[in-house]
C-alpha positions as CSV (number, residue, x, y, z in Angstrom):
1,M,-52.0,-24.6,71.1
2,K,-54.7,-22.0,71.8
3,K,-54.7,-22.6,75.6
4,L,-50.9,-22.5,75.8
5,S,-50.8,-19.2,74.0
6,L,-53.2,-17.7,76.5
7,L,-51.0,-18.8,79.3
8,L,-47.9,-17.2,77.8
9,I,-49.4,-13.8,76.9
10,F,-51.9,-13.3,79.8
11,P,-50.1,-10.2,81.2
12,A,-51.5,-8.3,78.3
13,I,-55.0,-8.8,79.7
14,L,-54.2,-8.4,83.4
15,I,-56.8,-6.3,85.2
16,A,-56.0,-4.4,88.4
17,Q,-58.4,-4.9,91.3
18,E,-58.6,-1.2,92.2
19,K,-58.6,2.0,90.1
20,T,-57.7,5.4,91.2
21,V,-60.7,7.8,90.8
22,T,-59.8,10.9,88.8
23,P,-61.8,14.0,88.3
24,K,-64.1,14.1,85.3
25,Q,-62.5,15.6,82.2
26,Q,-64.2,17.8,79.6
27,G,-65.7,16.2,76.5
28,K,-63.9,16.5,73.2
29,Y,-64.5,16.4,69.5
30,D,-63.4,13.4,67.4
31,T,-59.6,14.0,66.7
32,N,-58.8,10.4,65.9
33,K,-56.6,10.2,62.9
34,F,-58.5,7.1,61.7
35,S,-61.8,9.1,61.4
36,Q,-63.3,8.8,57.9
37,M,-63.0,11.7,55.5
38,Y,-66.6,12.7,55.2
39,D,-65.7,16.1,56.5
40,L,-63.1,16.6,53.7
41,L,-64.6,15.0,50.6
42,A,-67.3,16.3,48.3
43,T,-70.7,14.7,48.6
44,P,-71.3,11.9,46.1
45,N,-74.0,12.6,43.5
46,M,-75.3,11.4,40.1
47,F,-72.3,12.9,38.4
48,R,-69.6,11.3,40.6
49,T,-70.4,8.2,42.8
50,A,-69.2,7.3,46.3
51,S,-67.2,4.5,44.7
52,G,-65.0,7.1,42.8
53,A,-66.5,6.2,39.4
54,P,-68.3,8.5,37.0
55,G,-72.0,8.5,37.8
56,P,-74.9,7.8,35.5
57,A,-75.4,11.6,34.9
58,Y,-71.7,12.3,34.3
59,Y,-71.1,14.6,31.3
60,Q,-68.3,16.6,29.7
61,Q,-68.1,19.3,27.1
62,Q,-66.4,19.0,23.7
63,A,-64.4,21.6,21.8
64,D,-63.4,20.9,18.1
65,Y,-60.9,23.1,16.3
66,K,-60.1,23.8,12.7
67,I,-56.9,25.9,12.9
68,D,-54.6,27.6,10.3
69,I,-51.4,29.2,11.5
70,E,-48.3,30.6,9.8
71,L,-44.9,30.9,11.5
72,D,-43.0,34.0,10.4
73,D,-39.5,32.8,11.2
74,K,-37.8,36.1,10.4
75,N,-39.9,38.1,12.8
76,S,-40.6,35.2,15.3
77,K,-44.4,35.8,14.9
78,I,-47.4,33.5,14.6
79,N,-50.5,34.5,12.7
80,G,-53.6,32.3,13.2
81,S,-57.2,31.8,12.6
82,E,-59.5,29.1,14.0
83,V,-63.0,27.9,14.1
84,I,-64.1,26.4,17.4
85,T,-67.2,24.2,17.5
86,Y,-68.4,23.9,21.1
87,S,-70.9,21.3,22.2
88,N,-72.9,21.9,25.4
89,N,-73.3,18.4,26.8
90,S,-74.2,19.7,30.3
91,P,-77.7,19.9,31.7
92,D,-77.2,23.7,32.0
93,S,-77.9,26.6,29.7
94,L,-74.8,28.7,29.3
95,E,-75.1,32.5,29.1
96,Y,-71.5,33.0,28.0
97,L,-68.4,31.0,27.2
98,W,-64.9,31.3,28.6
99,I,-61.8,31.0,26.5
100,Q,-58.2,30.9,27.7
101,L,-55.6,33.4,26.4
102,D,-52.6,32.0,28.2
103,Q,-50.0,34.0,26.2
104,N,-51.4,37.1,27.9
105,Q,-49.6,36.0,31.1
106,A,-46.4,37.3,29.4
107,K,-47.8,40.8,28.6
108,A,-45.8,43.7,30.1
109,K,-48.8,44.8,32.2
110,S,-49.7,41.2,33.3
111,Q,-51.0,40.8,36.9
112,T,-48.4,38.0,37.3
113,S,-45.4,40.2,37.7
114,L,-47.4,42.7,39.9
115,A,-48.5,39.9,42.2
116,E,-44.9,38.7,42.9
117,S,-43.0,40.0,45.9
118,E,-39.7,41.6,45.0
119,K,-36.3,42.4,46.6
120,I,-33.1,43.8,45.3
121,N,-30.7,41.3,43.8
122,Q,-27.2,42.7,44.4
123,V,-25.5,40.5,41.8
124,F,-26.9,40.4,38.3
125,P,-25.7,38.9,35.0
126,L,-25.3,41.8,32.5
127,E,-28.0,40.5,30.2
128,G,-30.4,40.0,33.1
129,F,-29.9,43.5,34.4
130,S,-30.3,44.9,30.9
131,S,-33.5,43.0,30.3
132,K,-35.0,44.0,33.7
133,Y,-34.0,47.6,34.0
134,L,-32.8,49.0,30.7
135,K,-34.7,47.5,27.8
136,K,-38.2,48.5,26.8
137,D,-40.8,45.9,27.6
138,L,-41.3,43.4,24.7
139,E,-44.7,43.2,23.0
140,R,-46.1,39.8,24.1
141,G,-49.5,38.2,24.5
142,F,-52.4,37.6,22.1
143,N,-53.7,40.3,19.8
144,I,-57.3,39.4,19.0
145,E,-58.2,40.8,15.6
146,S,-61.8,39.5,15.4
147,V,-64.3,37.1,16.9
148,K,-67.2,36.2,14.6
149,D,-70.2,33.8,14.7
150,S,-71.0,31.1,12.0
151,K,-72.7,33.8,9.9
152,G,-69.6,36.1,9.9
153,S,-71.2,38.6,12.3
154,P,-69.0,40.1,15.1
155,M,-69.5,38.6,18.5
156,S,-69.3,40.5,21.8
157,Y,-66.3,39.6,24.0
158,T,-64.6,40.8,27.1
159,I,-60.9,40.1,27.9
160,N,-59.9,39.8,31.6
161,E,-56.1,39.1,31.7
162,T,-55.7,35.5,30.5
163,M,-59.4,34.8,30.1
164,M,-61.8,35.9,27.4
165,R,-65.6,35.8,27.9
166,I,-67.7,35.4,24.8
167,N,-71.0,37.2,25.5
168,L,-73.8,35.1,23.9
169,V,-76.9,36.8,22.6
170,T,-78.9,33.7,23.3
171,P,-77.9,31.1,26.0
172,L,-76.5,27.9,24.6
173,K,-79.0,25.3,25.7
174,P,-78.2,21.7,26.7
175,G,-77.5,19.6,23.6
176,E,-76.8,22.6,21.4
177,K,-73.6,23.5,19.5
178,I,-72.1,26.8,18.6
179,S,-69.3,27.8,16.2
180,M,-67.1,30.9,16.4
181,A,-64.2,32.1,14.3
182,I,-61.3,33.9,15.9
183,K,-58.4,35.6,14.2
184,W,-55.2,36.5,16.2
185,W,-51.5,37.0,16.2
186,Y,-48.7,37.2,18.7
187,N,-44.9,37.5,18.9
188,V,-43.1,34.4,19.9
189,N,-40.8,34.7,23.0
190,N,-37.2,33.6,23.3
191,Y,-37.8,31.3,26.2
192,R,-34.2,31.0,27.2
193,K,-34.1,34.7,27.9
194,E,-37.6,35.5,28.8
195,G,-38.8,32.2,30.3
196,G,-42.0,30.4,29.4
197,R,-43.3,27.0,28.7
198,S,-42.8,27.4,24.9
199,G,-41.2,29.8,22.4
200,Y,-37.9,29.6,20.5
201,E,-34.3,28.8,21.2
202,F,-31.7,30.9,19.2
203,F,-28.5,29.4,17.9
204,E,-25.9,32.2,17.5
205,K,-23.5,30.1,15.5
206,D,-25.8,29.5,12.5
207,G,-28.5,32.1,13.1
208,N,-31.3,29.5,13.3
209,K,-34.2,29.2,15.7
210,L,-35.7,26.0,17.2
211,Y,-39.4,26.5,17.9
212,V,-41.5,24.7,20.5
213,I,-45.0,26.1,20.1
214,A,-47.8,25.8,22.6
215,Q,-50.6,27.8,24.1
216,F,-50.5,29.3,20.7
217,Y,-54.3,29.5,20.1
218,P,-57.3,30.7,22.1
219,R,-58.5,27.6,23.9
220,M,-61.8,26.7,25.5
221,A,-61.9,26.5,29.2
222,V,-63.5,23.5,31.0
223,Y,-67.1,23.6,32.2
224,N,-68.0,20.8,34.5
225,D,-70.2,19.6,37.4
226,V,-67.6,20.4,40.0
227,E,-67.2,24.2,39.7
228,G,-69.0,25.3,36.5
229,W,-66.5,27.3,34.4
230,Q,-62.8,26.7,35.3
231,N,-61.9,30.3,34.6
232,M,-59.1,30.8,37.2
233,Q,-56.5,33.1,35.8
234,F,-53.2,31.6,34.6
235,W,-50.5,32.9,37.0
236,G,-47.7,30.7,35.8
237,S,-47.5,27.7,38.1
238,G,-51.0,26.2,37.8
239,E,-51.0,24.6,34.4
240,F,-54.1,23.9,32.2
241,A,-57.6,22.5,32.4
242,L,-59.0,21.7,28.9
243,P,-61.9,19.8,27.3
244,F,-61.4,17.1,24.8
245,G,-62.0,17.5,21.1
246,N,-60.9,16.9,17.5
247,F,-58.3,19.0,15.8
248,D,-57.5,19.7,12.2
249,V,-54.5,22.0,12.0
250,N,-52.7,23.4,9.0
251,I,-49.2,24.8,9.8
252,T,-47.4,26.9,7.3
253,V,-43.6,27.3,7.9
254,P,-40.5,28.0,5.8
255,A,-40.0,25.2,3.2
256,D,-36.7,24.0,4.7
257,H,-38.2,23.4,8.2
258,V,-39.0,20.0,9.6
259,I,-41.9,19.9,12.0
260,D,-43.9,17.5,14.1
261,A,-47.0,18.1,16.1
262,T,-49.9,16.5,18.0
263,G,-51.9,14.2,15.7
264,E,-51.2,12.3,12.5
265,L,-49.5,13.9,9.6
266,I,-51.8,13.5,6.6
267,N,-49.7,14.9,3.8
268,R,-46.4,13.2,4.4
269,S,-45.6,12.8,0.8
270,E,-46.0,16.6,0.2
271,V,-43.5,17.7,2.9
272,F,-40.9,15.0,2.9
273,T,-38.7,13.8,0.1
274,P,-39.4,10.4,-1.4
275,E,-36.3,9.0,0.3
276,Q,-37.4,10.3,3.7
277,V,-40.9,8.8,3.2
278,K,-39.3,5.5,2.4
279,R,-37.2,5.7,5.6
280,Y,-40.4,6.4,7.6
281,E,-42.0,3.3,6.2
282,Q,-38.9,1.4,7.3
283,A,-39.3,2.9,10.8
284,Q,-42.8,1.6,10.9
285,K,-41.4,-1.9,10.8
286,S,-38.4,-1.4,13.0
287,F,-39.1,-2.5,16.6
288,D,-35.6,-2.8,18.0
289,K,-33.9,0.5,17.1
290,P,-34.8,3.9,15.5
291,V,-34.5,4.6,11.8
292,V,-33.1,8.1,11.0
293,I,-35.6,9.8,8.7
294,V,-34.0,13.2,8.4
295,T,-30.3,12.7,8.7
296,Q,-27.8,15.0,10.4
297,A,-26.2,15.8,7.0
298,E,-29.6,16.8,5.6
299,A,-30.3,19.0,8.7
300,E,-26.9,20.7,8.4
301,A,-27.5,21.5,4.8
302,A,-30.9,22.9,5.6
303,E,-29.4,25.1,8.4
304,K,-27.6,27.2,5.7
305,G,-30.5,27.7,3.4
306,F,-33.0,30.0,5.0
307,S,-35.6,29.3,2.3
308,E,-38.0,32.0,1.2
309,K,-40.5,29.4,0.1
310,K,-43.2,27.9,2.3
311,K,-44.7,24.5,3.1
312,T,-48.0,23.7,4.8
313,W,-48.0,20.6,7.1
314,K,-51.5,19.1,7.8
315,F,-52.2,17.3,11.1
316,S,-55.3,15.7,12.4
317,A,-55.8,14.6,16.0
318,K,-58.8,12.9,17.5
319,N,-60.0,13.1,21.1
320,V,-57.2,15.2,22.5
321,R,-57.3,18.1,24.9
322,D,-54.5,20.3,23.4
323,F,-52.1,20.7,20.6
324,G,-48.3,21.3,20.4
325,I,-45.9,22.0,17.6
326,A,-42.1,21.8,17.1
327,S,-40.5,23.4,14.0
328,S,-36.9,24.1,12.9
329,R,-34.6,23.6,9.9
330,K,-32.1,22.2,12.3
331,F,-34.1,19.1,13.2
332,I,-32.7,15.6,12.8
333,Y,-35.7,13.2,12.9
334,D,-35.7,9.5,13.9
335,A,-38.5,7.0,14.7
336,M,-39.2,3.4,15.6
337,A,-42.3,1.2,16.0
338,V,-43.5,0.0,19.5
339,K,-46.0,-2.8,20.0
340,I,-48.6,-1.7,22.5
341,G,-51.4,-4.3,23.0
342,N,-52.7,-5.1,19.6
343,K,-51.6,-1.9,17.8
344,V,-48.3,-0.3,16.7
345,V,-47.3,3.1,18.0
346,M,-44.5,5.3,16.6
347,A,-41.9,6.5,19.0
348,E,-40.2,9.6,17.5
349,S,-37.5,12.2,18.3
350,L,-36.5,15.6,16.8
351,Y,-33.2,17.2,17.8
352,P,-30.5,19.5,16.5
353,K,-27.0,18.3,15.8
354,E,-26.0,19.9,19.1
355,A,-27.9,17.2,20.9
356,N,-26.0,14.3,19.3
357,P,-24.7,11.7,20.0
358,L,-26.8,11.6,23.2
359,W,-30.2,12.1,21.6
360,G,-29.7,9.8,18.6
361,E,-28.6,7.0,20.9
362,T,-31.1,7.5,23.7
363,S,-34.2,9.6,23.2
364,T,-36.4,7.4,21.0
365,M,-35.4,4.2,22.9
366,V,-36.5,5.9,26.1
367,V,-39.8,7.0,24.5
368,A,-40.5,3.4,23.5
369,H,-39.7,2.1,27.0
370,T,-41.9,4.8,28.6
371,L,-44.9,3.8,26.5
372,K,-44.5,0.1,27.4
373,S,-44.0,0.8,31.2
374,Y,-46.9,3.3,31.6
375,S,-49.2,1.1,29.5
376,S,-48.5,-1.9,31.8
377,H,-49.5,0.1,34.9
378,T,-52.5,1.9,33.4
379,F,-54.0,1.3,30.0
380,D,-52.7,0.7,26.5
381,Y,-51.4,3.9,25.0
382,P,-54.3,4.9,22.7
383,Y,-52.6,7.5,20.3
384,P,-50.7,6.8,17.1
385,K,-47.3,8.3,18.2
386,A,-45.3,9.9,21.0
387,V,-42.7,12.5,20.1
388,S,-39.7,13.8,22.2
389,V,-38.2,17.1,21.1
390,S,-34.8,18.4,22.2
391,A,-35.3,22.0,23.6
392,E,-32.7,23.0,26.1
393,D,-34.0,24.4,29.5
394,Q,-37.4,22.9,28.7
395,G,-39.6,20.1,30.1
396,M,-43.2,20.4,29.0
397,E,-45.9,18.2,27.7
398,Y,-48.7,18.1,25.2
399,P,-50.7,15.3,23.7
400,M,-48.4,13.0,21.7
401,I,-45.5,15.6,21.9
402,C,-43.2,17.0,24.5
403,W,-40.0,19.1,24.8
404,N,-37.1,17.9,27.0
405,F,-33.7,19.3,28.1
406,G,-30.3,17.6,28.3
407,R,-27.5,17.9,25.7
408,P,-23.8,17.0,25.5
409,D,-21.1,19.7,25.9
410,E,-19.5,21.3,22.8
411,N,-17.2,18.3,22.3
412,G,-20.1,15.9,22.3
413,V,-19.3,14.5,25.8
414,T,-22.2,13.7,28.1
415,S,-21.8,13.4,31.8
416,K,-23.7,10.8,33.8
417,E,-25.7,13.5,35.5
418,V,-26.8,15.1,32.2
419,K,-27.7,11.7,30.6
420,N,-29.7,10.6,33.6
421,G,-31.4,14.0,33.8
422,M,-32.3,13.7,30.1
423,I,-33.6,10.2,30.5
424,G,-35.7,11.2,33.5
425,V,-37.3,14.2,31.8
426,V,-38.1,12.2,28.6
427,I,-39.9,9.6,30.7
428,H,-41.6,12.2,32.7
429,E,-42.8,14.4,29.8
430,V,-43.8,11.4,27.6
431,G,-45.6,10.0,30.6
432,H,-47.7,13.2,30.9
433,T,-49.6,12.0,27.9
434,F,-51.2,9.5,30.3
435,F,-51.6,12.0,33.1
436,P,-53.1,14.6,32.5
437,M,-53.5,14.5,28.7
438,I,-55.8,11.4,28.9
439,V,-56.7,11.1,32.6
440,N,-57.6,14.7,32.3
441,S,-57.3,16.3,35.8
442,D,-57.5,20.0,36.6
443,E,-53.9,21.2,36.8
444,R,-54.9,24.7,37.5
445,Q,-56.4,23.6,40.8
446,W,-54.4,20.4,41.7
447,S,-50.9,20.2,40.3
448,W,-50.3,16.9,42.2
449,M,-53.0,15.1,40.3
450,D,-50.8,15.2,37.2
451,E,-47.3,15.9,38.4
452,G,-47.4,13.7,41.5
453,L,-49.1,10.7,39.8
454,N,-46.9,11.0,36.8
455,S,-43.7,11.3,39.0
456,F,-44.7,8.1,40.7
457,L,-45.1,6.3,37.3
458,E,-41.8,7.9,36.2
459,Y,-40.1,6.3,39.2
460,L,-41.5,2.9,38.2
461,A,-40.4,3.3,34.6
462,E,-36.9,4.4,35.7
463,Q,-36.4,1.4,37.9
464,E,-37.7,-0.9,35.2
465,L,-35.2,0.6,32.8
466,D,-32.4,0.2,35.3
467,P,-32.8,-0.9,38.9
468,N,-29.8,1.3,39.8
469,F,-31.2,4.4,38.1
470,P,-30.7,7.4,40.5
471,S,-34.4,8.3,40.8
472,R,-34.9,11.7,42.5
473,R,-38.5,11.2,43.4
474,G,-40.2,8.1,44.6
475,P,-37.9,6.6,47.2
476,A,-39.2,7.4,50.7
477,K,-35.8,8.6,52.0
478,N,-35.6,11.3,49.4
479,I,-38.5,13.2,50.7
480,V,-37.2,13.4,54.3
481,P,-35.3,16.7,54.0
482,Y,-38.5,18.4,52.8
483,M,-40.9,16.8,55.4
484,S,-38.5,17.6,58.2
485,G,-38.2,21.3,57.1
486,D,-39.5,24.5,58.5
487,Q,-43.3,24.2,58.8
488,K,-43.6,27.9,57.8
489,F,-42.7,26.8,54.3
490,L,-44.7,23.6,54.0
491,E,-48.3,23.3,52.7
492,P,-50.5,20.2,52.5
493,I,-50.4,18.6,49.0
494,M,-54.1,19.6,48.8
495,S,-53.2,23.2,48.2
496,N,-53.8,25.3,45.1
497,S,-50.8,25.4,42.7
498,E,-50.2,29.2,43.2
499,T,-49.9,29.0,47.0
500,I,-47.0,26.5,47.3
501,H,-43.5,27.5,48.5
502,Q,-41.6,24.4,47.4
503,F,-43.4,23.4,44.2
504,G,-41.2,20.5,43.2
505,N,-41.3,18.8,46.6
506,N,-45.0,19.5,47.2
507,A,-46.5,18.7,43.8
508,Y,-44.1,16.1,42.5
509,G,-42.0,14.6,45.2
510,K,-44.4,14.1,48.2
511,P,-47.3,12.7,46.2
512,A,-45.0,10.3,44.3
513,T,-43.4,9.2,47.6
514,G,-46.9,8.7,49.1
515,L,-48.0,6.5,46.3
516,N,-44.8,4.5,46.5
517,I,-45.3,4.0,50.3
518,L,-48.9,2.9,49.6
519,R,-47.6,0.4,47.0
520,E,-44.7,-1.0,48.9
521,V,-45.7,-0.7,52.6
522,V,-49.4,-0.1,53.2
523,M,-51.3,-2.0,50.5
524,G,-48.8,-4.2,48.7
525,R,-48.2,-4.2,45.0
526,E,-51.1,-6.5,44.0
527,L,-53.8,-4.5,45.7
528,F,-52.3,-1.1,44.8
529,D,-51.6,-1.9,41.1
530,Y,-55.2,-3.2,40.6
531,A,-56.7,-0.1,42.3
532,F,-54.5,2.3,40.5
533,K,-55.2,0.7,37.1
534,T,-58.9,0.9,38.0
535,Y,-58.7,4.6,38.6
536,A,-56.8,5.1,35.3
537,N,-59.3,3.2,33.3
538,R,-62.4,4.7,35.0
539,W,-61.2,8.2,34.2
540,K,-59.3,8.0,30.9
541,F,-60.7,10.6,28.6
542,K,-62.6,12.1,31.5
543,H,-62.1,14.8,34.2
544,P,-61.4,13.3,37.6
545,T,-61.2,15.1,40.9
546,P,-59.0,14.3,44.0
547,E,-62.1,12.6,45.6
548,D,-62.5,10.3,42.6
549,F,-58.9,9.2,43.1
550,F,-59.1,8.7,46.9
551,R,-62.4,6.8,46.6
552,T,-61.4,4.6,43.8
553,M,-58.2,3.5,45.6
554,E,-60.3,2.3,48.5
555,D,-63.2,1.0,46.4
556,A,-61.0,-1.3,44.3
557,S,-58.8,-2.6,47.2
558,A,-60.9,-3.0,50.3
559,V,-58.2,-1.1,52.2
560,D,-59.2,1.8,54.5
561,L,-56.9,4.6,53.4
562,D,-58.7,7.6,54.9
563,W,-56.0,7.9,57.6
564,F,-53.3,8.0,54.9
565,F,-54.9,10.5,52.6
566,R,-55.9,12.7,55.6
567,G,-52.4,12.8,57.0
568,W,-50.3,12.7,53.8
569,F,-52.4,14.9,51.5
570,Y,-54.3,17.2,53.8
571,S,-51.7,18.0,56.5
572,T,-48.0,18.6,56.9
573,D,-47.6,15.9,59.5
574,F,-44.4,14.0,59.3
575,V,-43.4,10.4,60.1
576,D,-41.3,9.7,63.2
577,I,-41.7,6.4,64.9
578,G,-39.2,5.3,67.6
579,I,-38.5,2.6,70.2
580,K,-39.4,4.0,73.6
581,D,-38.6,1.0,75.9
582,V,-37.7,-2.7,75.8
583,K,-38.5,-4.9,78.8
584,Q,-37.6,-8.6,79.3
585,Y,-39.7,-11.1,81.1
586,Y,-39.1,-14.7,82.3
587,V,-41.6,-17.4,83.2
588,S,-42.1,-18.2,86.9
589,E,-44.6,-20.1,89.2
590,T,-44.0,-17.5,91.9
591,P,-45.7,-14.1,91.5
592,T,-44.0,-11.0,92.5
593,A,-45.7,-8.6,94.9
594,D,-47.3,-6.5,92.1
595,L,-48.9,-9.6,90.6
596,K,-50.3,-11.3,93.7
597,D,-53.7,-9.5,93.7
598,V,-54.2,-9.4,89.9
599,K,-57.2,-11.1,88.4
600,V,-57.3,-12.6,84.9
601,R,-60.6,-12.2,83.0
602,K,-62.2,-15.3,81.6
603,G,-64.6,-14.4,78.8
604,R,-66.9,-11.4,79.2
605,F,-68.3,-12.0,82.7
606,G,-65.9,-14.0,84.9
607,F,-62.3,-14.5,86.1
608,E,-59.9,-17.4,85.8
609,K,-59.2,-19.3,89.1
610,G,-55.7,-20.6,88.1
611,P,-53.3,-22.3,88.4
612,F,-51.2,-19.5,86.8
613,V,-47.8,-19.0,85.5
614,Y,-46.3,-15.5,85.8
615,L,-44.2,-13.4,83.4
616,V,-41.8,-11.6,85.7
617,A,-39.9,-8.5,84.5
618,G,-36.1,-8.8,84.4
619,D,-33.8,-6.0,85.2
620,N,-32.1,-3.7,82.6
621,A,-28.9,-5.6,82.8
622,E,-30.7,-8.8,81.7
623,V,-32.3,-7.0,78.8
624,N,-29.0,-5.7,77.5
625,N,-27.3,-9.0,78.0
626,S,-30.0,-11.6,77.9
627,S,-27.7,-14.5,77.2
628,K,-26.8,-14.4,80.9
629,K,-30.2,-15.7,81.9
630,A,-31.7,-18.6,80.0
631,L,-35.5,-18.4,80.4
632,K,-36.5,-22.0,79.7
633,V,-40.3,-22.6,79.7
634,E,-39.8,-26.3,80.5
635,D,-38.3,-25.4,83.9
636,V,-41.7,-24.3,85.0
637,K,-43.3,-27.5,86.6
638,S,-47.0,-26.5,86.3
639,L,-46.6,-25.5,82.7
640,A,-44.7,-28.7,81.9
641,D,-47.4,-30.8,83.6
642,Y,-50.1,-28.9,81.6
643,V,-48.4,-29.6,78.3
644,S,-47.8,-33.3,79.2
645,Q,-51.5,-33.8,80.1
646,T,-53.1,-31.7,77.3
647,F,-51.2,-32.5,74.1
648,T,-50.5,-35.7,72.1
649,A,-47.0,-36.6,71.3
650,Q,-47.4,-35.3,67.7
651,E,-48.8,-32.0,69.0
652,K,-46.0,-31.6,71.6
653,A,-43.5,-32.1,68.8
654,E,-45.0,-29.2,67.0
655,L,-45.1,-26.8,69.9
656,K,-42.9,-23.7,70.0
657,S,-40.2,-23.5,72.6
658,P,-39.9,-19.8,73.6
659,K,-37.2,-19.0,76.1
660,Y,-37.1,-15.2,76.0
661,F,-40.0,-12.8,76.4
662,Y,-39.7,-9.1,75.4
663,E,-42.2,-6.3,75.6
664,V,-41.3,-3.5,73.1
665,E,-42.9,-0.1,73.4
666,F,-43.0,2.0,70.3
667,N,-43.8,5.7,70.4
668,K,-44.7,8.2,67.6
669,P,-43.3,11.7,68.1
670,G,-44.5,12.5,64.5
671,G,-48.1,13.2,63.8
672,M,-48.3,11.1,60.6
673,I,-49.7,7.6,61.0
674,M,-47.7,4.8,59.4
675,P,-47.2,1.0,59.7
676,I,-44.4,-0.1,62.0
677,L,-41.7,-2.1,60.2
678,V,-39.5,-4.0,62.6
679,E,-36.3,-6.0,62.1
680,I,-35.1,-8.1,65.0
681,T,-31.5,-9.4,65.0
682,Y,-30.7,-12.3,67.3
683,E,-27.4,-13.1,69.0
684,D,-26.7,-15.8,66.4
685,G,-26.9,-13.2,63.6
686,T,-30.3,-14.4,62.2
687,K,-33.1,-11.9,61.6
688,D,-36.9,-11.7,61.7
689,N,-38.9,-9.0,60.1
690,Y,-42.4,-7.9,61.2
691,Q,-44.9,-5.4,59.8
692,Y,-47.7,-4.0,61.9
693,P,-50.5,-2.2,60.1
694,A,-51.2,1.4,60.7
695,Q,-54.3,0.4,62.7
696,I,-52.0,-0.4,65.6
697,W,-52.2,3.3,66.4
698,R,-56.0,3.5,66.2
699,K,-56.7,3.5,70.0
700,S,-53.6,5.5,71.0
701,N,-51.9,8.1,68.8
702,D,-48.8,8.1,71.0
703,T,-47.6,4.6,71.9
704,A,-48.1,0.9,70.9
705,K,-46.6,-2.3,72.3
706,K,-45.8,-5.7,70.9
707,V,-44.6,-8.8,72.7
708,Y,-42.0,-11.2,71.2
709,A,-41.7,-14.7,72.5
710,T,-38.5,-16.1,71.1
711,S,-36.2,-19.2,71.3
712,K,-33.2,-17.0,70.8
713,A,-31.9,-13.9,72.6
714,I,-32.5,-10.6,70.8
715,K,-29.3,-8.6,70.1
716,S,-30.9,-5.6,68.5
717,I,-34.2,-4.1,67.2
718,Q,-34.4,-1.8,64.2
719,I,-37.4,0.2,63.0
720,D,-37.8,0.8,59.2
721,P,-34.3,-0.7,58.4
722,K,-34.8,-0.1,54.6
723,L,-36.0,3.5,55.0
724,M,-39.4,2.8,53.4
725,T,-41.7,5.1,55.5
726,A,-40.0,8.6,55.2
727,D,-39.2,8.6,58.9
728,I,-37.5,11.9,59.5
729,D,-35.5,10.9,62.6
730,V,-33.7,7.6,62.6
731,T,-31.8,8.3,65.8
732,N,-34.7,6.8,67.8
733,N,-35.2,3.8,65.5
734,S,-32.7,1.4,67.2
735,W,-32.4,-0.6,70.4
736,P,-29.8,-0.6,71.8
737,K,-29.5,3.0,70.8
738,V,-27.0,3.5,68.0
739,E,-25.0,6.7,67.8
740,V,-25.6,8.4,64.4
741,K,-22.5,10.2,63.2
742,S,-23.0,13.8,62.0
743,K,-22.2,14.7,58.4
744,F,-19.1,16.5,59.8
745,D,-17.9,13.2,61.4
């Protein structure tokens, strides 16, 4: 078989006797797209290894909180006090500490609004015009009343916009701890009017507010081996980088409010009725459907009360990076149990009556599905619960709790679009507990490390829930409009959060699509899933960087992915692969003029002496209608004699019998490297599919050729028939060329 194959494909190694001498060209730098990424990645060290794993000297800081807050519902105000115990686990002495004051981004004199370019809007809603040009600026942001040390003495501090520096008298040495007490208050924003990632929603019909409270306390910034203090200002887009710690939080609210928060409720019997406690205990044993703990009737009765009394809810959370709270007298509350590994996790939902029947039927079931799906692709969900809160116009995440949009209309009717949007956002925001609440990346620098990875897992969870779910992000074809857009408004994925024009496409869509292409096209599911799970487990409860992700994906799979990460993450190159030319050949014993003087190399040092067979090019008419000319190998006498003399009867019975020979030349107008997916359709209607690895382009960035020896005539050739590579121009993907109708047509 080996000798026969050489006879058939020898034109691929033909060597011309003479070469035209051309002038010497200038030397060049390495521009090969398969070059390794040493020029882009940080140098490995004892903190982070070249394999992408934490190194032997890896460390991370810890911040523990004891917090007491009170929600003043009448005035929409939060009063709080906290004691932060900060542990310096680094090898460095710290002269000062940085604390985040994210609420300050909403101050009237915030740099955020000053840094935004403006233009006149000629059409304004009345309320929007009034808020922008007529009303006095609202008082927003933190009001720090005091900062004291463990002895009650005032500590020096400096506030710079959304960051506060604690000026230490004595540097905090490696291995030491420090405690500080901070007292503050701020006015809670109406997020539907003012914007923001948290705040309250006002219900005009009954005069109630639904609070989703976050960034409500001064929070420690991250100090790590990569950049020291992560004290970049909060401008609004780049989210949060936070250390892990333990939280004990007491939350005082009106007595008729129902609340949930990060962590475990440790005084359930004090804040719920005996009947509600009994229902919760039933929910802990219900694995197939939610149990309603606070009913709609109970919530509707509470809506009318506006109690003057107070209750304090006590929560404890271990090894979390943040804390979120939801509170309202309007809340209906349901829950169910979910088996994750060898433990039981509670899936829970809180929602007003305006969200029913959609939320009662859907939310908690989707939470449970999300926990199962994400756990199967990463690690078993480690926390005791996951809570979904109905907050219209919101989609935001915190450890164990998130707020999500999507409600029926006033008649309780839910469109497919609203329901699918609500399901998608619940999956996405619950999924954020995995990324970045546990795999704790730096959102302030790299939004894609949480939004992109999470959007990819959201896509998997959506398709596992329903293979026909209309996923927005993940399928390769969905990113094509973005990647084929105006390059002036495109940035590489590896861009800081605040510099991106199209945030959704850049931070969510393109990374999710890239991971899906890696899984389905480049690596295959088995290799990808193992490597991705390795990354998740290496970096759970730690602080990974982009380099840690890139290196781990290669380290755990033995697949060279530098070309992919370089092109997909560090550039705005796009995919465009086409068919440039198709030539047909037939076997002959008579050489054409251009083949008479050609030599065929034998090994490294010599040349074959023959006899030869020749693959002679047919004309274009034969290519386009190859059935007119049967190219039978057995008609070539020298080849027939060779087969007869060389092979046994059994071997001859197993030989292929190609009649048609095609040389297909692919070209790559796009800059992004990608495997070539080819579907060949024969004249009898049967098909063959081929996948050529990206390395086919490694010696030429422009063209690549493949030879097809077939027993049947080829009717058509199609590149990427299932639209799996984000090819932005499919008009050059077919042979013979297929006219693509315009949208108008």
